[in-house]
C-alpha positions as CSV (number, residue, x, y, z in Angstrom):
1,M,59.6,70.5,127.1
2,P,60.9,74.2,126.9
3,N,59.3,76.7,124.8
4,Y,62.8,77.8,123.2
5,V,66.1,76.5,121.6
6,A,69.4,77.8,122.5
7,I,72.8,77.3,121.0
8,E,75.6,78.6,123.0
9,N,78.0,78.6,120.0
10,L,76.9,78.0,116.4
11,L,80.7,77.6,115.3
12,K,80.7,74.5,117.5
13,E,77.7,72.5,116.2
14,L,79.6,71.2,113.1
15,E,82.9,70.5,111.7
16,I,83.7,71.7,108.3
17,P,84.7,68.8,105.8
18,K,87.9,68.7,104.3
19,D,86.6,68.4,100.8
20,G,82.9,68.9,100.6
21,T,79.5,70.2,102.4
22,L,78.1,69.4,105.5
23,S,74.4,70.4,106.6
24,R,72.5,69.8,109.8
25,T,69.1,71.0,110.7
26,L,69.1,72.9,114.2
27,H,65.4,73.5,114.6
28,R,62.1,72.5,112.6
29,D,58.7,73.4,113.2
30,D,55.6,74.6,111.5
31,R,56.9,78.0,110.9
32,V,60.6,77.9,110.5
33,K,63.4,75.7,109.7
34,V,67.2,76.5,110.6
35,V,69.9,74.6,108.9
36,L,73.7,75.1,109.8
37,F,76.1,74.4,106.4
38,G,79.6,73.6,106.5
39,F,81.2,74.3,103.4
40,A,84.8,73.5,102.3
41,G,86.5,76.0,100.3
42,G,85.9,75.8,96.7
43,Q,82.2,74.1,97.6
44,E,79.4,75.5,96.0
45,L,75.5,75.1,96.3
46,S,74.4,75.4,92.3
47,Q,71.7,78.0,91.3
48,H,68.3,76.8,93.2
49,T,65.2,78.5,94.3
50,A,63.2,77.9,97.7
51,S,59.7,78.0,97.7
52,V,59.7,79.8,100.9
53,P,61.3,82.9,101.8
54,A,65.0,82.5,103.5
55,I,67.5,84.2,105.4
56,I,71.1,83.5,104.8
57,E,73.8,84.4,107.5
58,I,77.6,83.9,107.1
59,L,78.9,83.0,110.4
60,S,82.7,82.4,109.3
61,G,84.7,82.4,106.1
62,E,84.3,84.4,102.9
63,A,81.4,83.4,100.0
64,R,80.3,84.8,96.7
65,V,76.7,84.7,96.6
66,T,74.8,85.4,93.4
67,L,71.3,86.4,94.2
68,D,69.0,86.6,91.0
69,G,72.0,86.9,89.0
70,E,73.9,89.5,90.9
71,E,77.3,88.6,92.8
72,K,77.5,89.6,96.3
73,E,80.9,89.3,98.2
74,L,79.9,88.1,101.8
75,S,81.8,87.3,104.6
76,R,81.6,86.8,108.7
77,G,78.5,89.1,109.7
78,S,76.8,89.3,106.4
79,W,73.0,88.8,106.3
80,V,70.4,88.3,103.3
81,F,66.9,88.3,102.9
82,M,65.5,86.2,99.9
83,E,62.0,86.4,99.0
84,A,60.3,83.1,97.9
85,N,61.5,81.6,94.5
86,L,64.5,84.0,94.3
87,P,67.2,82.1,92.3
88,H,70.3,81.9,94.2
89,A,73.8,80.1,94.8
90,V,76.5,79.8,97.1
91,Y,80.3,79.3,96.4
92,A,82.7,79.1,99.2
93,K,85.8,81.2,98.5
94,S,87.4,80.0,101.8
95,D,85.8,77.5,104.5
96,V,82.6,78.5,105.4
97,V,80.0,78.2,108.0
98,M,76.6,79.6,106.9
99,L,73.1,79.7,108.9
100,L,70.0,79.5,106.6
101,T,66.6,79.9,108.0
102,M,63.6,79.2,105.9
103,L,60.2,80.8,106.8
104,H,57.3,78.9,106.4
105,G,54.8,81.5,107.0
């Protein structure tokens, strides 16, 4: 088994649903979990927290991400690091593809 995971084009790894949210786990081990999300425009993940630090990367589209009560307008190329237990929410202003990396220490 190789010591790496290579994905040539993340945007081809899922199809954004017409009305909804789709997630696909790309990699999981003892230290990290990587999940690719596809949001139809108008969809959202309501405010929640994660028990581990996490990184959000916007791969396409435009999203409003609320971080500890502060709204950020994010688009392709945006990157966010969140400490564990930070309240956050994601609202897709357009169709969005987002990569979430959870760090398990």
